[in-house]
C-alpha positions as CSV (number, residue, x, y, z in Angstrom):
1,M,88.7,-115.0,5.8
2,I,86.5,-116.4,3.0
3,E,83.4,-116.2,5.2
4,D,84.1,-112.5,5.8
5,L,84.2,-111.8,2.0
6,K,80.9,-113.7,1.6
7,G,79.3,-111.6,4.3
8,D,80.4,-108.3,2.6
9,E,78.9,-109.4,-0.7
10,S,75.6,-110.1,1.0
11,W,75.4,-106.6,2.4
12,R,76.2,-105.1,-1.0
13,M,72.6,-106.1,-2.0
14,F,71.2,-103.4,0.4
15,R,73.4,-100.7,-1.1
16,I,72.1,-101.6,-4.6
17,I,68.5,-101.6,-3.5
18,S,69.0,-98.3,-1.8
19,E,70.3,-96.7,-5.0
20,F,67.2,-98.0,-6.9
21,I,64.8,-96.8,-4.2
22,E,66.3,-93.3,-4.0
23,G,66.4,-93.0,-7.8
24,F,62.8,-94.1,-8.2
25,D,61.6,-91.9,-5.4
26,K,63.4,-88.7,-6.4
27,L,62.9,-89.0,-10.2
28,S,59.3,-90.2,-10.3
29,Q,57.8,-86.7,-10.7
30,L,60.1,-85.4,-13.4
31,G,57.7,-85.4,-16.3
32,F,59.1,-85.3,-19.8
33,S,62.8,-85.6,-19.8
34,V,65.7,-85.9,-22.2
35,S,69.2,-87.2,-21.3
36,I,72.2,-85.5,-22.7
37,F,75.4,-87.5,-22.7
38,G,78.9,-86.3,-23.5
39,S,82.6,-86.0,-22.6
40,A,83.7,-84.9,-19.1
41,R,86.9,-83.6,-20.6
42,L,85.7,-80.8,-22.9
43,E,85.8,-77.4,-21.4
44,E,83.9,-74.1,-21.9
45,N,86.0,-73.0,-24.8
46,S,85.0,-76.1,-26.8
47,P,82.3,-75.5,-29.5
48,Y,80.6,-78.7,-28.3
49,Y,80.3,-77.2,-24.8
50,R,78.4,-74.2,-26.2
51,Q,76.3,-76.5,-28.5
52,A,75.3,-78.8,-25.6
53,E,74.4,-75.7,-23.5
54,T,72.2,-74.4,-26.4
55,I,70.5,-77.8,-27.0
56,A,69.6,-78.0,-23.3
57,Q,68.3,-74.4,-23.3
58,L,66.0,-75.2,-26.2
59,L,64.7,-78.4,-24.7
60,A,64.2,-76.8,-21.3
61,R,62.3,-73.8,-22.8
62,N,60.0,-76.4,-24.3
63,G,59.2,-78.0,-21.0
64,F,61.7,-80.9,-20.9
65,T,63.8,-81.7,-17.9
66,I,67.4,-82.2,-18.7
67,I,69.2,-85.2,-17.2
68,T,72.9,-85.7,-17.4
69,G,75.6,-87.7,-15.7
70,G,76.1,-84.6,-13.5
71,G,79.8,-84.2,-14.0
72,P,82.0,-81.7,-15.7
73,G,82.5,-81.0,-19.4
74,L,79.5,-81.5,-21.7
75,M,77.4,-82.8,-18.8
76,E,78.0,-79.5,-17.0
77,A,77.1,-77.6,-20.3
78,A,73.8,-79.3,-20.6
79,N,72.9,-78.8,-16.9
80,K,74.0,-75.2,-17.2
81,G,71.8,-74.6,-20.3
82,A,68.7,-75.9,-18.5
83,Y,69.6,-74.1,-15.3
84,D,70.1,-70.7,-17.1
85,V,66.6,-70.7,-18.6
86,H,65.0,-71.8,-15.3
87,G,64.4,-75.4,-16.6
88,R,64.7,-78.5,-14.5
89,S,68.3,-79.7,-14.4
90,V,69.1,-83.2,-13.0
91,G,72.5,-84.9,-12.5
92,L,72.9,-88.6,-12.0
93,N,76.4,-88.5,-10.5
94,I,78.7,-91.5,-10.2
95,S,81.5,-92.1,-7.7
96,L,84.8,-92.4,-9.6
97,P,88.4,-92.0,-8.6
98,V,89.0,-89.2,-11.2
99,E,87.1,-86.7,-13.4
100,Q,83.6,-87.1,-11.8
101,H,82.7,-84.2,-9.5
102,P,79.2,-82.8,-9.4
103,N,78.7,-79.7,-11.4
104,P,77.0,-76.7,-9.7
105,F,74.1,-76.5,-12.2
106,Q,71.9,-79.3,-10.9
107,D,68.5,-78.7,-9.3
108,L,68.4,-82.3,-8.3
109,A,71.6,-84.3,-7.8
110,L,71.7,-88.0,-7.1
111,Q,74.8,-89.9,-6.2
112,F,75.4,-93.5,-7.5
113,H,78.0,-96.1,-6.8
114,Y,76.8,-98.6,-9.4
115,F,76.8,-97.8,-13.1
116,F,74.0,-100.3,-13.8
117,A,71.6,-98.6,-11.3
118,R,72.5,-95.2,-12.8
119,K,71.8,-96.5,-16.3
120,V,68.4,-97.8,-15.3
121,M,67.5,-94.2,-14.2
122,F,68.6,-92.7,-17.5
123,V,66.5,-95.2,-19.4
124,K,63.5,-95.2,-17.2
125,Y,63.1,-91.4,-16.9
126,S,64.2,-90.2,-20.4
127,M,62.0,-90.1,-23.5
128,G,65.0,-89.3,-25.7
129,Y,68.8,-89.2,-25.7
130,V,71.2,-86.6,-27.2
131,C,74.7,-88.1,-27.5
132,M,77.4,-85.4,-27.8
133,P,81.1,-86.3,-28.4
134,G,82.4,-88.4,-25.6
135,G,84.3,-91.5,-24.7
136,F,83.6,-95.0,-23.5
137,G,81.0,-93.9,-20.9
138,T,79.0,-91.9,-23.5
139,L,79.1,-94.9,-25.9
140,D,78.1,-97.3,-23.1
141,E,75.1,-95.2,-22.2
142,F,74.1,-94.9,-25.9
143,F,74.5,-98.6,-26.7
144,E,72.6,-99.6,-23.5
145,A,69.6,-97.7,-24.7
146,L,70.0,-98.9,-28.3
147,T,70.3,-102.5,-27.2
148,L,67.2,-102.3,-24.9
149,M,65.2,-100.8,-27.8
150,Q,66.4,-103.4,-30.3
151,T,65.5,-106.2,-27.9
152,H,62.1,-104.6,-27.2
153,K,62.9,-104.3,-23.5
154,I,61.9,-100.6,-23.7
155,Y,59.9,-98.5,-26.1
156,S,61.7,-96.9,-29.0
157,M,62.8,-93.3,-28.3
158,P,64.8,-90.7,-30.3
159,L,68.5,-91.2,-30.1
160,V,70.4,-88.3,-31.5
161,L,74.1,-88.5,-32.3
162,F,75.3,-84.9,-32.4
163,G,78.1,-83.8,-34.8
164,S,79.4,-85.4,-37.9
165,D,83.0,-85.4,-36.6
166,Y,81.7,-87.5,-33.8
């Protein structure tokens, strides 16, 4: 029984490697990109939804690819904003038991199982972050980038916290 568990863990390494390979392969030609993070729970009637959509439109019109977590809520708003102005719209989706389903406004959608592999893609391919209101996931992504900059593991980049209520 214990030996079976050890074998499963060894094979997990290949799944992790495949997520990195697919991410590096598919994202390597994006050009200048900005990640927009935010709540999966805010809907179209939220002022933050409309604001995320507008921010993404402005960035996309100025040549930036928009990268989000690919899910509903503010991620959808940002992907929709880029998509509506014919900008590049990327979703880095994650397999979760609830809330996370890919939104329809992604030109390029990648599916991740591991949060850490997904966060590497956000950091590697973004030259700035816009953090809209959100929960623990949004804060996790924000603090990951902030920590990497503070420890000089990545170059400094703009990190925008949107909204004073937030």
